[in-house]
C-alpha positions in Angstrom: -72.7 -85.7 71.1 -74.0 -82.6 69.4 -75.8 -83.1 66.2 -75.7 -80.7 63.3 -78.4 -78.0 63.3 -80.1 -79.4 60.3 -80.8 -82.6 62.2 -82.4 -80.9 65.1 -86.1 -81.5 65.6 -87.7 -78.5 63.9 -90.9 -77.8 62.1 -89.1 -77.7 58.7 -87.5 -81.1 59.4 -90.8 -82.6 60.4 -92.4 -81.2 57.3 -89.7 -82.7 55.1 -89.9 -86.1 56.8 -93.7 -86.0 56.3 -93.3 -85.5 52.6 -90.6 -88.2 52.4 -92.8 -90.7 54.3 -95.8 -89.9 52.1 -93.7 -90.6 49.0 -92.4 -93.9 50.5 -95.9 -95.0 51.4 -97.1 -94.1 47.9 -94.3 -96.2 46.4 -95.1 -99.0 48.7 -98.7 -99.1 47.7 -97.7 -99.1 44.0 -95.3 -102.0 44.6 -98.1 -103.9 46.5 -100.4 -103.3 43.7 -97.9 -104.6 41.2 -97.2 -107.6 43.3 -100.8 -108.6 44.3 -102.9 -106.8 41.7 -103.0 -109.8 39.5 -103.9 -109.3 35.8 -104.8 -105.6 36.4 -101.3 -104.7 37.4 -99.7 -106.0 34.2 -98.8 -104.0 31.1 -101.7 -102.9 28.9 -102.4 -104.8 25.7 -100.8 -102.2 23.5 -97.5 -102.5 25.4 -97.5 -106.4 25.9 -96.1 -107.3 22.5 -99.1 -109.4 21.5 -100.2 -106.9 18.8 -96.7 -106.9 17.2 -96.8 -110.7 17.2 -100.3 -110.8 15.7 -99.2 -108.4 13.0 -96.2 -110.5 12.0 -98.3 -113.7 11.9 -100.9 -111.9 9.8 -98.3 -110.9 7.2 -96.8 -114.4 7.0 -100.2 -116.1 6.5 -101.2 -113.5 3.9 -98.0 -114.3 2.0 -98.8 -118.0 2.0 -101.1 -119.8 -0.4 -104.8 -120.1 0.7 -104.4 -123.9 0.9 -101.6 -123.6 3.5 -103.1 -120.7 5.6 -105.2 -122.9 7.9 -102.2 -125.1 8.7 -100.0 -122.1 9.3 -102.6 -120.5 11.6 -102.8 -123.7 13.6 -98.9 -123.9 13.8 -98.8 -120.3 14.9 -101.0 -120.9 17.9 -99.4 -120.9 21.3 -100.4 -121.6 24.9 -101.3 -117.9 25.1 -103.5 -117.5 22.1 -105.1 -119.5 19.3 -105.0 -118.5 15.6 -107.7 -119.5 13.1 -108.0 -118.5 9.5 -111.5 -118.2 7.8 -112.0 -117.9 4.0 -113.7 -114.9 2.6 -116.9 -116.9 1.7 -117.3 -118.4 5.2 -120.1 -117.4 7.5 -117.6 -116.2 10.1 -116.0 -113.8 7.5 -119.3 -112.5 6.5 -120.3 -111.9 10.2 -117.0 -110.1 10.8 -117.3 -108.1 7.7 -120.7 -106.8 8.7 -119.2 -105.5 12.0 -116.1 -103.7 10.7 -115.5 -100.5 12.6 -117.9 -101.6 15.3 -115.2 -101.8 18.1 -111.6 -102.1 18.9 -110.7 -98.5 19.8 -107.0 -97.9 20.4 -106.1 -101.6 19.8 -107.8 -101.8 16.4 -106.3 -98.4 15.4 -102.8 -99.6 16.2 -103.2 -102.8 14.2 -104.4 -100.7 11.2 -101.5 -98.3 11.6 -98.8 -101.1 11.7 -100.3 -103.6 9.3 -102.6 -101.4 7.3 -105.4 -103.9 7.8 -108.9 -103.7 9.3 -109.1 -105.1 12.8 -112.0 -105.9 15.1 -111.7 -106.5 18.9 -114.3 -108.9 20.5 -114.7 -110.0 24.0 -116.5 -109.4 27.3 -117.6 -105.8 27.8 -116.8 -105.0 24.2 -119.1 -103.9 21.4 -119.5 -107.5 20.3 -118.8 -110.8 22.1 -117.2 -113.7 20.4 -119.9 -115.5 18.4 -120.4 -119.3 18.5 -119.4 -119.6 14.8 -115.8 -118.6 15.7 -113.6 -121.4 16.9 -112.2 -121.1 20.5 -111.6 -123.3 23.5 -115.2 -124.0 24.7 -114.0 -126.1 27.7 -113.6 -122.8 29.7 -116.6 -121.3 31.2 -115.3 -117.7 30.8 -116.0 -115.8 27.6 -112.8 -115.4 25.5 -111.2 -112.3 24.0 -110.6 -112.1 20.2 -108.7 -110.0 17.7 -109.9 -110.4 14.1 -107.6 -109.1 11.3 -108.9 -108.9 7.7 -106.4 -109.9 5.1 -106.3 -108.3 1.6 -108.3 -111.0 -0.1 -111.2 -110.5 2.3 -110.4 -113.5 4.5 -110.0 -113.1 8.3 -107.4 -114.2 10.7 -108.8 -114.5 14.3 -106.7 -114.7 17.4 -108.6 -115.8 20.5 -107.3 -115.6 24.0 -109.2 -117.8 26.6 -107.9 -115.9 29.6 -107.0 -112.2 29.8 -103.4 -111.7 31.0 -102.8 -108.0 30.1 -103.6 -105.1 32.4 -105.6 -102.0 32.3 -104.8 -99.1 30.0 -101.9 -96.8 30.6 -104.3 -94.0 31.5 -106.0 -96.2 34.2 -102.5 -97.1 35.5 -101.7 -93.5 36.1 -105.1 -92.9 37.7 -104.3 -95.8 40.1 -100.9 -94.4 40.9 -102.1 -90.9 41.5 -104.8 -92.3 43.7 -102.2 -94.0 45.8 -100.1 -90.8 46.0 -103.1 -88.8 47.0 -104.2 -91.4 49.6 -100.7 -91.7 51.1 -100.3 -87.9 51.3 -103.7 -87.5 53.0 -103.1 -90.3 55.5 -99.5 -89.4 56.4 -100.2 -85.7 56.6 -103.3 -86.2 58.8 -101.2 -88.4 61.2 -98.3 -86.0 61.2 -100.5 -83.0 61.8 -102.2 -84.7 64.7 -98.8 -85.5 66.1 -97.6 -82.0 65.6 -100.7 -80.4 67.2 -100.4 -82.3 70.4 -97.9 -79.9 72.0 -99.9 -77.0 70.7 -103.0 -78.3 72.3 -101.0 -78.8 75.6 -99.9 -75.2 75.4 -103.5 -74.0 74.9 -104.7 -76.2 77.8 -101.9 -75.0 80.0 -102.7 -71.4 79.3 -106.3 -71.9 80.2 -105.4 -73.9 83.3 -103.0 -71.1 84.4 -105.8 -68.6 84.0 -108.0 -70.7 86.4 -105.2 -71.9 88.7 -102.0 -69.9 89.0 -100.4 -72.8 90.8 -100.7 -75.0 87.7 -97.4 -76.9 87.0 -95.2 -75.9 84.1 -95.6 -77.6 80.7 -93.4 -80.4 79.7 -91.1 -79.2 76.9 -91.9 -81.5 73.9 -92.3 -81.1 70.2 -90.3 -79.3 67.6 -87.6 -76.9 68.6 -89.7 -73.9 67.9 -92.6 -75.2 70.1 -90.1 -76.1 72.8 -88.8 -72.5 72.8 -92.4 -71.2 73.1 -93.1 -73.6 76.0 -89.9 -72.6 77.7 -90.8 -68.9 77.3 -94.3 -69.6 78.7 -92.9 -71.5 81.7 -90.5 -68.7 82.4 -93.3 -66.2 82.3 -95.5 -68.4 84.5 -92.6 -68.7 87.1 -92.2 -64.9 87.1 -95.9 -64.3 87.7 -95.9 -66.9 90.5 -93.0 -65.1 92.1 -94.6 -61.8 91.7 -97.9 -63.0 93.2 -96.1 -64.6 96.1 -94.1 -61.4 96.8 -97.2 -59.3 96.7 -99.0 -61.6 99.0 -96.1 -61.4 101.5 -96.0 -57.7 101.2 -99.7 -57.3 101.8 -99.5 -59.6 104.8 -96.9 -57.2 106.3 -99.0 -54.2 105.5 -102.0 -55.9 107.3 -99.8 -56.5 110.4 -98.4 -53.0 110.4 -101.7 -51.1 109.8 -103.8 -53.0 112.3 -101.5 -52.2 115.1 -101.7 -48.4 114.9 -105.5 -48.6 114.3 -105.8 -50.6 117.5 -103.7 -47.9 119.4 -106.0 -45.3 117.9 -109.1 -47.0 119.2 -107.5 -47.4 122.7 -106.6 -43.8 122.8 -110.0 -42.8 121.7 -111.4 -44.3 124.9 -109.7 -41.3 126.8 -111.5 -38.7 124.7 -114.1 -36.9 127.0 -116.2 -35.5 124.2 -118.7 -38.3 123.2 -119.3 -36.8 119.7 -115.7 -36.6 118.8 -115.1 -40.1 120.2 -117.9 -41.6 118.1 -116.5 -39.8 115.0 -113.0 -41.2 115.7 -114.4 -44.8 116.2 -116.4 -44.5 113.0 -113.3 -43.5 111.0 -111.2 -46.3 112.6 -113.9 -48.8 111.8 -114.2 -47.5 108.2 -110.4 -47.8 107.8 -110.4 -51.2 109.3 -113.1 -52.4 106.9 -111.3 -51.0 103.9 -108.0 -52.6 104.9 -109.7 -56.0 105.5 -111.6 -55.8 102.2 -108.4 -54.8 100.3 -106.4 -57.7 101.9 -109.1 -60.2 101.1 -109.3 -58.9 97.6 -105.6 -59.2 96.9 -105.2 -62.5 98.7 -107.9 -63.9 96.5 -105.8 -62.9 93.5 -103.2 -65.4 94.8 -105.8 -68.1 94.6 -105.2 -70.7 97.3 -108.2 -72.8 96.2 -107.5 -75.7 93.8 -109.6 -76.4 90.7 -112.0 -79.2 91.0 -115.2 -80.6 89.4 -118.4 -79.7 91.2 -122.1 -79.1 90.7 -122.8 -75.5 89.8 -126.5 -75.9 90.5 -125.7 -77.0 94.0 -123.6 -73.8 94.6 -126.5 -71.6 93.4 -129.1 -73.5 95.5 -126.8 -73.1 98.5 -126.8 -69.3 98.1 -130.6 -69.4 97.8 -131.0 -71.5 100.9 -128.6 -69.2 102.9 -130.9 -66.3 102.0 -133.9 -68.3 102.9 -132.4 -68.8 106.4 -132.4 -65.0 106.7 -136.1 -64.9 105.6 -135.2 -63.6 102.2 -136.7 -65.6 99.3 -134.4 -65.9 96.3 -136.0 -68.2 93.7 -133.8 -70.4 91.5 -134.6 -71.5 88.0 -132.5 -74.0 86.1 -131.3 -77.7 86.0 -131.0 -79.7 89.1 -127.4 -80.7 88.2 -124.8 -78.9 86.1 -121.3 -80.3 86.3 -118.6 -77.7 86.0 -114.8 -77.5 86.6 -113.4 -74.6 88.5 -113.1 -73.1 92.0 -116.4 -73.7 93.8 -115.8 -71.4 96.8 -114.5 -68.6 94.7 -117.6 -68.8 92.4 -119.9 -69.0 95.4 -118.4 -65.7 96.7 -118.8 -64.1 93.3 -122.5 -65.0 93.0 -123.1 -64.2 96.7 -121.7 -60.7 96.0 -124.2 -60.2 93.2 -127.1 -61.5 95.2 -126.1 -59.4 98.3 -125.8 -56.3 96.1 -129.3 -56.9 94.8 -130.7 -57.4 98.3 -129.0 -54.3 99.8 -129.7 -51.9 97.0 -132.8 -53.2 95.2 -135.0 -56.2 95.9 -134.6 -59.9 96.5 -133.2 -61.2 93.1 -133.9 -64.2 91.0 -131.2 -66.7 90.0 -131.4 -68.4 86.6 -129.0 -71.1 85.3 -128.9 -72.3 81.6 -126.5 -74.0 79.3 -125.8 -72.1 76.0 -124.0 -74.7 74.0 -120.4 -74.4 75.1 -121.0 -72.3 78.3 -123.1 -72.0 81.4 -125.0 -68.7 81.7 -126.0 -67.5 85.3 -128.4 -64.5 85.4 -129.1 -62.6 88.6 -132.2 -60.2 88.2 -133.5 -57.7 90.6 -136.1 -54.8 90.7 -134.8 -51.5 91.9 -133.5 -48.1 90.8 -131.0 -49.6 88.4 -127.6 -48.2 87.5 -127.0 -45.1 85.2 -125.9 -46.2 81.8 -122.6 -44.3 82.0 -121.7 -46.2 85.2 -122.4 -49.8 84.1 -118.7 -50.4 83.5 -117.3 -48.1 86.2 -119.0 -50.2 88.9 -116.4 -52.9 88.4 -113.6 -50.5 89.3 -112.1 -50.9 92.8 -113.7 -48.6 95.4 -116.1 -47.2 92.9 -119.5 -46.3 94.5 -122.7 -44.8 93.2 -123.5 -41.9 95.4 -127.2 -41.9 94.8 -127.9 -45.6 95.3 -125.0 -46.6 97.5 -124.6 -45.6 101.1 -121.4 -46.1 103.1 -123.4 -46.7 106.2 -125.2 -49.7 104.6 -122.8 -50.8 101.9 -119.2 -52.1 101.7 -116.1 -50.5 100.4 -116.8 -50.9 96.7 -114.9 -54.1 96.1 -117.8 -56.6 95.7 -118.3 -56.3 92.0 -114.5 -56.1 91.4 -114.0 -59.3 93.3 -116.9 -61.0 91.4 -115.5 -59.8 88.0 -111.9 -61.1 88.8 -113.2 -64.5 89.9 -115.3 -64.9 86.7 -112.5 -63.7 84.5 -110.2 -66.1 86.2 -112.5 -68.9 85.0 -112.3 -67.6 81.4 -115.8 -66.1 81.7 -117.4 -62.7 81.4 -119.8 -60.7 83.6 -122.0 -57.9 82.3 -124.6 -55.6 83.8 -127.6 -54.2 82.1 -130.7 -52.2 83.2 -134.0 -54.0 82.9 -137.1 -52.4 81.4 -139.3 -51.3 84.3 -136.4 -50.9 86.7 -133.8 -53.2 88.1 -130.5 -54.7 87.0 -129.6 -57.9 85.3 -126.2 -59.4 86.0 -125.2 -62.0 83.3 -122.3 -64.4 84.1 -121.0 -66.6 81.2 -118.7 -69.5 82.2 -117.3 -71.4 79.2 -117.2 -75.2 79.7 -113.7 -75.5 78.1 -112.2 -73.4 80.9 
């Protein structure tokens, strides 16, 4: 069954679903607050209807005679609040009169606007607490809330509530709701972003892995439609590169077979040359051609990378190179940690570092090897003392078959592929290799291998 295009798993659809889920979570939190928030989730005092009821009772009692007001106040009392009337000459009225305008805020202002009477709000956390001279239910341990309304003759009508059952103000309600909205958006967006970035991270990891190991398997096509298209494109490109490398390796193998045969015939025919000098020149040319062909084949075959990526001890590889040189009575000191765990191709890296060390031994002096960890990368430095390299040739020496005429001799050197091979191996690990001249003579080769590769 084919679904409509707008139902396909796309980035836009995921974004819309994320917003919808964030809104649903915010509404759910608000409903939970209303269900389990207790007294704080109820309507504020100004919206509860108590003030309107208190205003109506105050008008009725004020219209009655002073002798009946106390009884009317007692009759108006309910299970929610208690009403008490105090004459203008009572101590309670004098105490309340001394504190007019001392508290109440929005509640007192509303009573004054509706009933045109002075009001005073008392209670815990207010400007004034309920004094002992005001009557209220003293059987409760909690302090009561009270609303005192002054009548026209100076007497006071006091409403006391033993337990608060109205909620926070409307402003505080909106603050709570906006907090729930912000909290839900933050949490849902963070989870959705993490889920969305998983295929992106897989693409990044696969690209890095393909740079180290061209035989890496293709990426599983997951995620939104746009990312699946990117993954499919990358997998197609990876397959084409693998096919090209395999074809080139097969072609070079054929060239190796075809070229070695005529070179062998040339050497055999050279045995029949009577002139020893001409024979030696021919054999020298044949040997040089053979060395160039062997070096080129090894170089191109290394590009195909038959070695698998594994975790190994980089310090052990460098110490092995130093020990191999020691077996040839060449001292190559090593400086660095005894263990350095790295993930890559150990034999390929050993060949790269061996090329650097052998270059130093052939054309300068026995080098020094130094290993250090620079945060997110290992740094391997190979230093020597010698004539150095001209500044304009520091980059050219990485070109295939490039040779320095003054400091490189075909009779003692290779075919000009050592540094090229080393650079390719290091770059295949996501690293970088640079050469620089040292003060006082010599060359410093710096190899940076990122740990994330």
